[in-house]
LOFI-859621 format. One line per field, with one value per atom (N, C-alpha, C): residue number from 0; residue in one letter; atom name; y, z, x. Coordinates in steps of 0.05 Angstrom, whole numbers. Atoms other than C-alpha are relative to their C-alpha. Example, Ala and Ser with C-alpha at 12.3 -4.5 7.8 and 13.67 -1.06 7.14 Angstrom:
BEGIN
n = (0 0 0 1 1 1);
res = (a a a s s s);
atom = (N CA C N CA C);
yy = (-24 -90 24 -24 -21 22);
zz = (0 156 0 -1 143 14);
xx = (18 246 18 -16 273 -15);
This chain:
BEGIN
n = (0 0 0 1 1 1 2 2 2 3 3 3 4 4 4 5 5 5 6 6 6 7 7 7 8 8 8 9 9 9 10 10 10 11 11 11 12 12 12 13 13 13 14 14 14 15 15 15 16 16 16 17 17 17 18 18 18 19 19 19 20 20 20 21 21 21 22 22 22 23 23 23 24 24 24 25 25 25 26 26 26 27 27 27 28 28 28 29 29 29 30 30 30 31 31 31 32 32 32 33 33 33 34 34 34 35 35 35 36 36 36 37 37 37 38 38 38 39 39 39 40 40 40 41 41 41 42 42 42 43 43 43 44 44 44 45 45 45 46 46 46 47 47 47 48 48 48 49 49 49 50 50 50 51 51 51 52 52 52 53 53 53 54 54 54 55 55 55 56 56 56 57 57 57 58 58 58 59 59 59 60 60 60 61 61 61 62 62 62 63 63 63 64 64 64 65 65 65 66 66 66 67 67 67 68 68 68 69 69 69 70 70 70 71 71 71 72 72 72 73 73 73 74 74 74 75 75 75 76 76 76 77 77 77 78 78 78 79 79 79 80 80 80 81 81 81 82 82 82 83 83 83 84 84 84 85 85 85 86 86 86 87 87 87 88 88 88 89 89 89 90 90 90 91 91 91 92 92 92 93 93 93 94 94 94 95 95 95 96 96 96 97 97 97 98 98 98 99 99 99 100 100 100 101 101 101 102 102 102 103 103 103 104 104 104 105 105 105 106 106 106 107 107 107 108 108 108 109 109 109 110 110 110 111 111 111 112 112 112 113 113 113 114 114 114 115 115 115 116 116 116 117 117 117 118 118 118 119 119 119 120 120 120 121 121 121 122 122 122 123 123 123 124 124 124 125 125 125 126 126 126 127 127 127 128 128 128 129 129 129 130 130 130 131 131 131 132 132 132 133 133 133 134 134 134 135 135 135 136 136 136 137 137 137 138 138 138 139 139 139 140 140 140 141 141 141 142 142 142 143 143 143 144 144 144 145 145 145 146 146 146 147 147 147 148 148 148 149 149 149 150 150 150 151 151 151 152 152 152 153 153 153 154 154 154 155 155 155 156 156 156 157 157 157 158 158 158 159 159 159 160 160 160 161 161 161 162 162 162 163 163 163 164 164 164 165 165 165 166 166 166 167 167 167 168 168 168 169 169 169 170 170 170 171 171 171 172 172 172 173 173 173 174 174 174 175 175 175 176 176 176 177 177 177 178 178 178 179 179 179 180 180 180 181 181 181 182 182 182 183 183 183 184 184 184 185 185 185 186 186 186 187 187 187 188 188 188 189 189 189 190 190 190 191 191 191 192 192 192 193 193 193 194 194 194 195 195 195 196 196 196 197 197 197 198 198 198 199 199 199 200 200 200 201 201 201 202 202 202 203 203 203 204 204 204 205 205 205 206 206 206 207 207 207 208 208 208 209 209 209 210 210 210 211 211 211 212 212 212 213 213 213 214 214 214 215 215 215 216 216 216 217 217 217 218 218 218 219 219 219 220 220 220 221 221 221 222 222 222 223 223 223 224 224 224 225 225 225 226 226 226 227 227 227 228 228 228 229 229 229 230 230 230 231 231 231 232 232 232 233 233 233 234 234 234 235 235 235 236 236 236 237 237 237 238 238 238 239 239 239 240 240 240 241 241 241 242 242 242 243 243 243 244 244 244 245 245 245 246 246 246 247 247 247 248 248 248 249 249 249 250 250 250 251 251 251 252 252 252 253 253 253 254 254 254 255 255 255 256 256 256 257 257 257 258 258 258 259 259 259 260 260 260 261 261 261 262 262 262 263 263 263 264 264 264 265 265 265 266 266 266 267 267 267 268 268 268 269 269 269 270 270 270 271 271 271 272 272 272 273 273 273 274 274 274 275 275 275 276 276 276 277 277 277 278 278 278 279 279 279 280 280 280 281 281 281 282 282 282 283 283 283);
res = (m m m f f f k k k i i i v v v e e e a a a s s s f f f v v v g g g p p p n n n v v v k k k k k k f f f e e e i i i e e e a a a p p p q q q i i i a a a k k k k k k r r r k k k a a a g g g q q q f f f v v v i i i l l l r r r v v v s s s d d d k k k g g g e e e r r r i i i p p p l l l t t t i i i a a a d d d s s s n n n t t t e e e k k k g g g t t t i i i t t t i i i m m m v v v q q q g g g v v v g g g k k k s s s t t t i i i e e e l l l n n n h h h k k k e e e k k k g g g d d d y y y i i i n n n d d d l l l v v v g g g p p p l l l g g g n n n p p p t t t h h h i i i e e e n n n f f f g g g k k k v v v v v v v v v v v v g g g g g g g g g v v v g g g t t t a a a i i i a a a y y y p p p v v v a a a k k k a a a l l l k k k e e e i i i g g g n n n y y y t t t i i i t t t i i i i i i g g g g g g r r r s s s k k k e e e y y y v v v i i i l l l e e e n n n e e e m m m r r r a a a f f f c c c d d d e e e v v v h h h i i i t t t t t t d d d d d d g g g s s s y y y g g g m m m k k k g g g f f f v v v t t t d d d k k k l l l k k k e e e l l l i i i e e e h h h n n n t t t i i i n n n f f f v v v l l l a a a i i i g g g p p p i i i s s s m m m m m m r r r n n n i i i a a a l l l l l l t t t k k k e e e y y y g g g i i i q q q t t t v v v v v v s s s l l l n n n p p p i i i m m m i i i d d d g g g t t t g g g m m m c c c g g g g g g c c c r r r v v v n n n v v v g g g g g g k k k t t t v v v f f f a a a c c c v v v d d d g g g p p p e e e f f f d d d a a a h h h l l l v v v d d d f f f d d d t t t l l l m m m k k k r r r n n n r r r q q q y y y i i i m m m y y y e e e q q q e e e a a a l l l h h h i i i c c c k k k l l l e e e q q q q q q i i i t t t d d d l l l r r r k k k s s s g g g v v v);
atom = (N CA C N CA C N CA C N CA C N CA C N CA C N CA C N CA C N CA C N CA C N CA C N CA C N CA C N CA C N CA C N CA C N CA C N CA C N CA C N CA C N CA C N CA C N CA C N CA C N CA C N CA C N CA C N CA C N CA C N CA C N CA C N CA C N CA C N CA C N CA C N CA C N CA C N CA C N CA C N CA C N CA C N CA C N CA C N CA C N CA C N CA C N CA C N CA C N CA C N CA C N CA C N CA C N CA C N CA C N CA C N CA C N CA C N CA C N CA C N CA C N CA C N CA C N CA C N CA C N CA C N CA C N CA C N CA C N CA C N CA C N CA C N CA C N CA C N CA C N CA C N CA C N CA C N CA C N CA C N CA C N CA C N CA C N CA C N CA C N CA C N CA C N CA C N CA C N CA C N CA C N CA C N CA C N CA C N CA C N CA C N CA C N CA C N CA C N CA C N CA C N CA C N CA C N CA C N CA C N CA C N CA C N CA C N CA C N CA C N CA C N CA C N CA C N CA C N CA C N CA C N CA C N CA C N CA C N CA C N CA C N CA C N CA C N CA C N CA C N CA C N CA C N CA C N CA C N CA C N CA C N CA C N CA C N CA C N CA C N CA C N CA C N CA C N CA C N CA C N CA C N CA C N CA C N CA C N CA C N CA C N CA C N CA C N CA C N CA C N CA C N CA C N CA C N CA C N CA C N CA C N CA C N CA C N CA C N CA C N CA C N CA C N CA C N CA C N CA C N CA C N CA C N CA C N CA C N CA C N CA C N CA C N CA C N CA C N CA C N CA C N CA C N CA C N CA C N CA C N CA C N CA C N CA C N CA C N CA C N CA C N CA C N CA C N CA C N CA C N CA C N CA C N CA C N CA C N CA C N CA C N CA C N CA C N CA C N CA C N CA C N CA C N CA C N CA C N CA C N CA C N CA C N CA C N CA C N CA C N CA C N CA C N CA C N CA C N CA C N CA C N CA C N CA C N CA C N CA C N CA C N CA C N CA C N CA C N CA C N CA C N CA C N CA C N CA C N CA C N CA C N CA C N CA C N CA C N CA C N CA C N CA C N CA C N CA C N CA C N CA C N CA C N CA C N CA C N CA C N CA C N CA C N CA C N CA C N CA C N CA C N CA C N CA C N CA C N CA C N CA C N CA C N CA C N CA C N CA C N CA C N CA C N CA C N CA C N CA C N CA C N CA C N CA C N CA C N CA C N CA C N CA C N CA C N CA C N CA C N CA C N CA C N CA C N CA C N CA C N CA C N CA C N CA C N CA C N CA C);
yy = (13 1887 -28 27 1813 -10 7 1788 -29 27 1729 -10 11 1685 -22 20 1631 2 0 1629 -17 17 1576 -13 13 1546 -30 29 1475 -13 10 1468 23 -22 1508 21 -23 1576 -5 5 1546 6 -8 1580 -4 5 1562 24 -22 1619 -7 1 1618 29 -29 1683 3 -5 1712 10 -7 1713 -15 16 1689 -5 3 1701 -19 18 1665 -29 26 1608 -14 11 1599 -10 7 1595 -17 13 1564 -30 28 1495 -9 10 1449 8 -8 1474 30 -29 1548 15 -15 1604 28 -28 1675 16 -18 1735 20 -19 1778 20 -20 1839 3 -2 1841 28 -28 1917 15 -15 1973 6 -4 1978 -27 26 1903 -10 13 1860 -20 19 1813 -28 27 1741 -20 21 1682 -24 23 1627 -17 19 1565 -2 4 1556 -29 28 1495 -11 10 1491 24 -21 1530 -10 7 1531 20 -18 1559 10 -8 1560 23 -21 1603 23 -20 1640 5 -3 1627 -17 16 1602 -5 7 1568 1 -1 1583 -8 7 1558 14 -18 1603 -8 5 1587 26 -25 1647 -2 2 1649 27 -27 1721 22 -23 1791 -1 -2 1788 -23 24 1717 1 -3 1731 21 -20 1794 -11 13 1754 -19 19 1701 13 -15 1755 7 -5 1764 -21 19 1733 2 0 1718 27 -26 1782 22 -20 1818 -1 -2 1838 -1 0 1827 22 -23 1888 -7 8 1856 -30 29 1787 -3 3 1769 -29 28 1702 -9 20 1648 4 -3 1651 -26 24 1600 -20 21 1538 -21 22 1485 -25 25 1417 -17 18 1370 -26 24 1315 -20 22 1248 -26 25 1176 -14 11 1155 -30 27 1092 2 -2 1088 24 -24 1156 4 -8 1182 30 -29 1253 4 -4 1277 29 -27 1337 3 -5 1364 25 -23 1410 14 -15 1465 -6 8 1437 -20 18 1387 14 -16 1443 4 -3 1452 -26 27 1377 -9 10 1368 2 -1 1395 -17 16 1359 -29 28 1293 -6 4 1302 -2 -1 1318 -26 25 1257 -24 21 1212 1 -3 1240 -10 9 1221 -30 29 1149 -12 10 1144 -14 12 1098 19 -22 1154 -6 4 1146 27 -25 1206 -5 0 1215 28 -26 1271 -1 -1 1291 25 -22 1335 -4 2 1350 -17 16 1320 -1 5 1301 26 -24 1372 14 -12 1391 -15 16 1338 12 -13 1373 -14 10 1353 -31 29 1279 -10 9 1269 7 -9 1309 -18 17 1266 -28 27 1201 -3 0 1221 -10 9 1205 -16 15 1176 -30 29 1101 -8 5 1103 27 -24 1156 -10 8 1148 25 -22 1193 -5 2 1206 24 -23 1249 -4 1 1267 -13 10 1250 -26 25 1189 3 -4 1221 -9 9 1199 -13 14 1150 -12 12 1125 20 -18 1155 1 -4 1184 21 -20 1226 -11 9 1224 -17 16 1197 -29 28 1136 -16 14 1119 -2 1 1136 -23 22 1088 -27 25 1034 -7 4 1044 -8 6 1044 -29 27 978 -21 20 944 5 -7 976 9 -13 998 28 -27 1073 14 -12 1111 30 -29 1183 9 -11 1224 30 -29 1295 7 -8 1328 30 -29 1394 4 -5 1420 16 -14 1448 -8 5 1453 -25 23 1403 -26 24 1352 -6 5 1361 -10 8 1355 -30 27 1290 -20 17 1261 -3 1 1280 -19 18 1244 -29 28 1182 -10 10 1177 -1 1 1191 -27 27 1126 -21 20 1088 8 -8 1127 6 -6 1151 29 -27 1213 15 -15 1266 30 -29 1337 13 -16 1390 27 -27 1455 19 -19 1513 26 -25 1575 19 -18 1621 28 -28 1695 10 -8 1726 27 -27 1796 4 -7 1809 -24 24 1738 -1 0 1755 -3 3 1744 25 -26 1818 6 -8 1825 -18 19 1762 -9 8 1753 -30 29 1681 -18 17 1656 -24 25 1585 -13 14 1541 -28 26 1481 -11 12 1436 18 -18 1488 26 -24 1542 16 -17 1602 2 -2 1600 15 -15 1639 -18 17 1600 9 -10 1646 -5 4 1637 -26 26 1575 -23 20 1538 5 5 1532 -28 28 1458 -6 6 1430 -29 27 1364 1 -1 1350 -7 10 1316 21 -21 1380 25 -25 1432 2 -6 1463 9 -6 1459 16 -14 1485 30 -29 1552 11 -8 1555 6 -5 1549 25 -24 1603 25 -23 1651 5 -4 1639 10 -11 1657 28 -24 1720 24 -23 1768 -7 10 1730 21 -21 1787 20 -20 1836 -12 14 1784 -2 2 1774 27 -27 1849 8 -6 1858 -16 17 1800 11 -11 1831 25 -24 1897 -8 9 1860 -10 10 1825 23 -23 1891 15 -14 1924 -16 16 1866 1 -3 1871 26 -26 1945 0 1 1931 -16 16 1877 15 -16 1924 21 -20 1978 -12 13 1929 -8 8 1907 25 -25 1981 9 -8 1986 26);
zz = (-15 2416 -13 9 2411 11 -7 2411 11 -11 2455 -15 16 2411 15 -17 2463 28 -27 2539 17 -17 2588 21 -22 2655 -5 3 2651 27 -26 2725 20 -20 2791 -6 6 2773 -24 25 2708 -24 23 2645 -26 26 2573 -19 18 2523 -28 28 2447 -9 6 2422 -29 27 2353 -1 3 2337 -24 24 2265 -5 5 2260 20 -20 2325 -6 6 2306 -23 23 2241 6 -5 2272 24 -25 2340 -3 -2 2357 28 -27 2416 19 -20 2479 2 0 2461 15 -17 2499 -11 6 2494 26 -23 2540 -7 5 2547 23 -20 2584 -2 1 2603 -7 6 2601 -3 5 2585 26 -25 2659 14 -12 2671 -2 1 2684 -23 21 2632 11 -10 2641 -22 19 2607 2 0 2586 -24 21 2545 -19 20 2480 1 -3 2491 -27 27 2419 -18 20 2355 -22 24 2295 -22 21 2233 -19 18 2193 13 -14 2246 8 -8 2262 30 -29 2337 15 -18 2394 25 -25 2458 23 -25 2528 22 -24 2596 23 -21 2656 27 -27 2730 15 -14 2769 29 -27 2828 10 -7 2827 -13 10 2810 -30 30 2735 -11 11 2723 8 -8 2763 -18 18 2722 -28 26 2658 0 -1 2681 2 1 2687 -28 28 2612 -12 12 2569 -31 29 2496 -10 11 2456 12 -13 2504 -14 13 2485 20 -16 2512 -12 9 2507 -18 14 2486 0 2 2462 -19 17 2436 1 1 2413 -29 -20 2399 10 -14 2449 10 -10 2475 -22 20 2440 -1 2 2414 14 -11 2447 -20 18 2418 -3 5 2386 -16 16 2364 9 -7 2365 21 -22 2434 4 -5 2437 17 -19 2498 19 -15 2531 20 -19 2592 3 -4 2595 25 -25 2664 2 -3 2675 28 -27 2745 0 -1 2752 -28 25 2699 -18 16 2676 -22 20 2637 -26 25 2588 -15 13 2575 -12 9 2569 -25 22 2519 -28 27 2455 -3 2 2471 -2 2 2483 -28 27 2417 -21 19 2379 3 -4 2410 -12 12 2389 -30 29 2318 -14 12 2306 4 -2 2327 27 -26 2401 12 -17 2446 23 -19 2489 23 -24 2560 15 -15 2598 28 -27 2672 7 -7 2694 30 -29 2767 9 -11 2809 29 -28 2880 5 -1 2868 -28 27 2810 -16 15 2791 -10 9 2783 -23 23 2729 -25 25 2662 -25 27 2588 -1 1 2602 -27 25 2541 -24 22 2496 -1 0 2518 -10 8 2509 -30 29 2437 -17 15 2416 15 -16 2474 0 -2 2479 27 -27 2554 14 -17 2601 29 -28 2677 16 -17 2729 29 -29 2800 13 -16 2853 29 -27 2921 20 -19 2956 -9 9 2914 -11 10 2888 -29 28 2817 -7 8 2787 24 -21 2831 22 -22 2900 4 -3 2907 -18 16 2869 -27 27 2797 1 -3 2821 7 -7 2850 -26 25 2782 -18 17 2745 9 -10 2790 -8 8 2777 -30 29 2702 -6 5 2704 8 -10 2743 -18 17 2692 -30 28 2627 -4 7 2591 -10 6 2592 -10 13 2545 5 -2 2559 17 -17 2610 -3 0 2604 23 -23 2668 1 -2 2674 21 -23 2737 21 -22 2805 3 -2 2819 17 -17 2876 -14 15 2831 -20 20 2776 14 -15 2827 9 -9 2855 -23 24 2785 -9 8 2769 18 -19 2832 -6 6 2813 -25 26 2741 -1 -1 2758 11 -12 2799 -22 21 2736 -26 24 2687 -24 21 2646 -8 10 2603 7 -10 2633 -5 6 2612 16 -13 2651 -13 11 2628 24 -23 2675 -6 3 2687 23 -21 2732 -4 3 2743 -27 27 2673 -7 7 2646 -30 28 2574 -19 17 2547 -23 21 2504 10 -12 2552 8 -7 2565 30 -28 2637 19 -17 2667 23 -21 2712 2 1 2690 2 -2 2705 18 -15 2730 -1 -1 2749 -11 13 2703 -5 4 2707 10 -11 2749 -16 17 2696 2 1 2695 -28 26 2637 3 0 2618 -11 9 2614 -25 23 2561 -26 25 2509 -1 -1 2531 4 -6 2550 -16 -29 2574 10 -8 2574 5 -7 2608 10 -11 2629 30 -28 2695 20 -18 2725 5 -3 2719 12 -10 2745 31 -28 2813 10 -7 2838 26 -25 2908 -4 6 2882 -16 16 2832 18 -18 2887 17 -16 2929 -17 17 2870 -6 6 2854 23 -24 2926 7 -7 2924 4 -1 2913 11 -9 2948 17 -17 2998 -18 18 2940 -16 14 2903 17 -18 2963 4 -3 2972 -25 25 2898 -3 1 2903 18 -19 2963 -12 13 2926 -23 23 2865 10 -11 2908 9 -9 2939 -23 24 2871 -13 12 2845 17 -18 2906 -5 5 2892 -27 27 2818 2 -3 2837 14 -14 2885 -18 19 2832 -21 20 2782 12 -13 2833 9 -5 2843 29 -28 2915 2);
xx = (22 3698 -6 5 3683 -26 27 3612 -2 6 3589 -25 23 3544 -14 13 3530 12 -10 3536 -18 15 3514 17 -15 3535 1 -4 3563 6 -5 3577 -2 2 3576 22 -18 3608 18 -15 3635 -17 17 3609 15 -11 3620 -9 5 3626 9 -8 3627 2 -5 3657 9 -8 3665 29 -28 3739 12 -6 3749 30 -29 3824 13 -10 3838 -9 12 3791 15 -14 3829 28 -28 3898 6 -5 3890 5 -5 3917 -3 5 3906 23 -19 3940 5 -4 3940 -21 18 3906 -4 4 3879 3 1 3884 -22 22 3822 -3 8 3796 -30 30 3722 -8 6 3722 26 -25 3770 16 -14 3788 6 -4 3792 29 -27 3853 1 -4 3882 -2 4 3859 8 -7 3893 -20 19 3843 6 -6 3856 -24 20 3818 -9 10 3774 -8 8 3749 -3 5 3738 -17 17 3692 8 -9 3725 -22 23 3660 -15 14 3626 18 -19 3690 -1 2 3683 20 -16 3725 -17 14 3701 19 -16 3728 -19 15 3706 12 -10 3711 -12 9 3708 1 2 3684 10 -12 3732 11 -11 3759 -17 16 3734 -4 3 3748 -15 15 3723 -29 28 3660 -14 11 3648 -5 3 3659 -24 22 3609 -27 25 3556 -8 6 3560 -18 19 3506 2 1 3493 -8 5 3495 17 -18 3542 27 -27 3613 22 -25 3683 17 -14 3727 24 -24 3793 4 -5 3814 24 -23 3883 10 -9 3911 1 -7 3926 28 -25 3983 11 -12 4032 6 -7 4060 -22 20 4012 11 -8 4014 15 -14 4065 -16 17 4022 15 -11 4049 -14 12 4028 17 -15 4053 -7 10 4010 -25 22 3966 5 -3 3956 -22 20 3920 -1 4 3892 -16 14 3873 -8 11 3828 -12 11 3814 -17 17 3754 -1 1 3755 24 -23 3822 -9 10 3780 -5 5 3762 26 -25 3836 10 -9 3848 -16 18 3790 13 -11 3823 25 -25 3889 -7 9 3853 -10 11 3817 23 -23 3882 16 -15 3917 -15 16 3860 0 1 3857 26 -25 3930 4 -2 3918 5 -5 3931 -25 22 3889 -2 3 3862 -19 15 3839 -2 4 3810 -10 10 3802 -10 12 3755 -5 4 3757 -15 15 3712 -6 6 3694 -25 24 3625 -12 10 3580 -4 6 3560 25 -25 3633 13 -10 3644 -10 8 3644 11 -9 3650 1 -1 3638 -10 12 3593 18 -18 3640 25 -23 3699 -8 9 3660 -5 6 3645 24 -23 3717 21 -20 3757 -6 4 3768 -10 10 3756 -3 3 3729 -6 4 3735 -6 8 3702 8 -5 3726 -11 9 3694 10 -11 3721 -20 20 3655 -13 12 3637 -29 28 3572 -3 2 3590 27 -24 3640 14 -17 3697 4 -6 3704 30 -28 3773 11 -13 3823 8 -9 3846 25 -24 3912 -6 8 3877 -7 7 3847 24 -23 3911 19 -17 3951 -12 13 3900 4 -4 3905 29 -28 3981 7 -6 3982 -12 13 3938 4 -5 3962 28 -25 4024 -7 7 4015 26 -23 4062 3 0 4043 -23 21 4004 1 3 3978 -19 16 3951 -4 7 3914 -20 19 3881 14 -13 3899 29 -29 3973 6 -5 3970 -6 7 3936 22 -21 3988 26 -24 4044 -1 4 4016 1 -1 4008 29 -28 4080 16 -14 4105 -7 9 4064 13 -10 4085 31 -29 4158 9 -6 4158 0 3 4138 15 -15 4181 -17 18 4122 2 -2 4131 -26 24 4084 4 0 4066 -23 21 4028 -3 5 3996 -2 -2 4013 -14 14 3972 8 -9 4014 -11 7 4004 11 -8 4006 -12 10 4000 -1 1 4021 -1 1 4028 20 -20 4088 28 -26 4146 13 -11 4157 0 3 4133 15 -14 4164 -18 18 4103 -6 8 4091 24 -24 4161 -4 1 4167 27 -25 4225 -4 2 4232 28 -27 4293 22 -20 4330 4 -2 4320 -26 24 4273 -10 13 4224 -26 25 4162 -22 22 4097 -13 15 4068 14 -14 4122 16 -15 4161 -20 21 4097 -25 5 4044 5 -4 4061 30 -27 4123 2 -6 4155 -7 9 4119 21 -20 4179 22 -21 4221 -11 12 4171 4 -2 4184 -28 28 4112 -2 1 4128 3 -4 4154 -23 23 4097 -24 23 4045 4 -6 4080 -5 3 4081 -29 28 4008 -16 14 3989 11 -14 4032 -19 18 3974 -28 26 3919 -15 13 3905 -14 12 3893 -23 22 3851 -25 23 3806 -13 11 3798 -16 13 3780 -26 24 3731 -22 20 3697 -13 12 3688 -18 16 3662 -28 25 3609 -18 16 3587 -12 9 3582 -23 21 3540 -26 24 3493 -14 12 3483 -14 13 3469 -26 25 3418 -22 20 3384 -12 9 3379 -19 17 3350 -28 25 3297 -16 15 3277 3 -3 3301 16);
């Protein structure tokens, strides 16, 4: 059992958890993830480690409540426990002094981008971050990014905050006015695909972090297989980061939608169960 020492919402349906996990906190590096189970009957969820505190022995994760398990997790509060937590898993991000880099985070992907942007800056890169969201309330970790990044740019789909448009619009503007040596993009698959198409035109080295369907996190089940450069690889042990220009995004999107009917059914049951729990608490 792993104790939650802090829990708070940082955006609509996006919750930040600080969890006691001293061994993971000691060993984790930027880009790695954990797999957890909310309860002994829960499914295994892969979540990137957003930060860690070795003195406190804690790791930080950010969770967007979109399915049954993530919604159940987001009902947890400070003092509650998570049943299982294993990690760090996956390969750390390759960090070197590229020169001028752009880190792009879309939605909750910003939480995954945060430790990588920090690591790139610490080694001496001029680090520019683009944070994208549907609207202002979906922009997360802006202040945390501004604490160490050389530049932070905000885009929102509706123009309620920062530049109106998509992260690709801002990225193209930056490329046209700067010599960009490296791009890291983390967010929805469609966003990463569009960034890959853009940077390929300019010949800019680009890496994406993939989060396909995953079960064991050790390469045994094969559930997280993706096509990269015409070869089948496993995101859990070969990734989670890959050359964006080699990823078959179309196949990845199809695979991620493979169980959508079952996910929707489970989500419906979850909502009904929560309604019953709320009614019981209210004495009805």
